[in-house]
C-alpha positions in Angstrom: 30.4 24.1 -14.7 30.4 23.5 -10.1 27.0 23.9 -10.0 26.3 21.2 -12.7 28.2 18.5 -11.1 26.3 19.6 -7.8 23.4 19.1 -9.4 23.7 16.3 -10.7 25.0 14.7 -8.0 22.0 15.7 -6.0 19.2 14.2 -9.1 21.5 11.1 -8.8 20.7 10.7 -5.3 17.3 11.2 -5.8 17.3 8.5 -8.0 18.6 6.1 -5.8 16.3 6.9 -3.0 13.4 6.7 -5.2 14.7 3.4 -6.4 15.5 2.5 -2.7 11.5 3.0 -2.2 10.4 0.9 -4.6 11.7 -2.2 -3.8 8.6 -3.4 -2.4 6.0 -4.6 -4.8 2.4 -3.3 -4.5 0.2 -5.5 -6.6 -2.7 -4.0 -8.5 -4.2 -6.9 -9.8 -6.7 -8.4 -6.8 -5.9 -11.6 -8.4 -2.3 -11.9 -8.3 -2.6 -10.3 -5.1 -5.0 -12.9 -3.2 -3.0 -15.7 -5.0 0.7 -14.7 -3.4 -0.9 -13.8 0.0 -2.5 -17.2 0.0 0.7 -19.0 -1.5 2.9 -17.2 1.6 0.5 -17.4 4.4 0.3 -13.9 5.3 -2.2 -11.6 5.2 -3.7 -8.7 2.4 -2.1 -5.1 3.3 -5.5 -2.8 0.9 -3.4 0.7 0.4 -6.9 2.7 -1.0 -5.6 5.9 -2.0 -5.9 8.8 -4.3 -2.6 8.9 -5.7 -2.2 12.5 -7.6 -4.6 14.1 -5.6 -4.9 13.5 -1.7 -2.6 15.4 1.0 -2.8 12.6 3.9 -2.3 10.2 1.6 1.3 11.2 0.2 2.2 12.0 3.6 1.0 8.7 4.8 3.3 7.6 2.0 6.3 9.5 2.5 5.9 9.2 6.5 5.7 5.6 6.5 5.8 3.1 3.3 8.8 5.1 1.9 10.5 4.5 5.2 13.2 1.4 5.4 11.0 0.5 8.7 8.4 -0.4 6.9 10.1 -2.4 3.8 11.4 -4.7 6.1 8.2 -5.1 7.9 5.8 -5.2 5.1 8.4 -7.4 3.7 8.0 -9.6 6.5 4.1 -9.3 7.6 1.7 -8.9 4.8 1.3 -8.5 0.7 0.7 -5.1 -0.6 -1.9 -3.9 -2.7 -2.5 -0.5 -3.8 -6.5 0.6 -4.9 -5.5 3.8 -6.6 -8.8 6.2 -7.2 -6.7 8.9 -8.9 -8.2 12.4 -10.7 -6.0 12.9 -13.7 -4.1 9.9 -13.7 -5.6 7.4 -16.5 -6.6 4.3 -15.6 -7.7 1.0 -17.5 -11.7 0.3 -17.1 -10.6 -2.9 -15.9 -8.7 -1.8 -12.8 -11.0 1.5 -11.9 -13.5 -0.9 -11.9 -11.9 -3.6 -9.9 -11.0 -0.7 -7.2 -14.8 0.5 -7.2 -15.5 -2.8 -6.7 -13.6 -3.5 -3.8 -14.0 -0.1 -2.7 -18.1 -0.8 -2.0 -16.9 -4.2 0.0 -14.9 -2.6 2.5 -17.5 0.5 2.3 -14.2 3.2 2.0 -15.6 6.5 2.1 -12.2 8.8 2.8 -8.6 8.2 1.7 -5.5 6.9 3.0 -7.7 3.8 4.5 -5.5 0.5 4.9 -7.7 -2.4 5.7 -5.7 -6.0 6.8 -7.4 -9.0 5.6 -7.3 -12.6 5.1 -8.1 -13.6 1.8 -9.4 -17.3 0.8 -10.7 -18.7 -3.1 -13.0 -21.3 -4.1 -12.7 -21.7 -8.0 -12.8 -18.2 -8.9 -15.0 -16.4 -5.8 -12.7 -14.2 -3.6 -13.4 -14.2 0.6 -12.0 -11.6 2.8 -12.1 -12.5 6.1 -11.2 -8.8 8.0 -8.6 -8.2 10.4 -8.6 -4.7 10.7 -8.4 -1.4 9.6 -6.3 1.8 10.3 -5.4 5.0 8.4 -3.1 7.7 8.5 -1.1 7.5 12.1 1.0 10.2 13.0 4.8 9.8 14.4 6.2 8.0 11.1 6.9 4.6 10.3 7.5 3.2 14.1 4.2 4.3 14.9 2.3 3.0 12.3 3.9 -0.3 11.9 2.9 -0.4 15.7 -0.5 0.1 14.9 -0.9 -2.1 12.4 0.8 -4.8 14.8 -1.4 -4.3 17.3 -4.3 -4.6 14.6 -2.4 -8.0 13.2 -1.6 -9.4 16.7 -6.0 -9.2 17.0 -6.3 -12.0 14.7 -4.6 -14.4 16.4 
């Protein structure tokens, strides 16, 4: 009985942690992400990932993106968009095509790759002013954020 209570408490703790890390809104629809980026006058962070197979992507998320420091930083600084290239997780054909088209535009060949861009729209046409790119950065959330801030400051 004691073991069952301990297991339930551990499960609840991990459940709360998972919910805490999901407070951020990661867009998967390009038009919605661009519209929000323009409306809030924030750059778009494009996260190219292989969510179900890329070890470095999972490590980046665990060490940086799922940390409270990143959540605070991202909420203030950027609009988040995930472009996923899974091997075993089903995607709609529309989402797969959208992600492949954006991958081609940015010449992404490895994961994780993160591009910072300022999008603009003219009618249905979307253009991107590239700010800079990064990937996994050793040192956790603080090191990753420092690199991202360095990139974002280059646009000013």
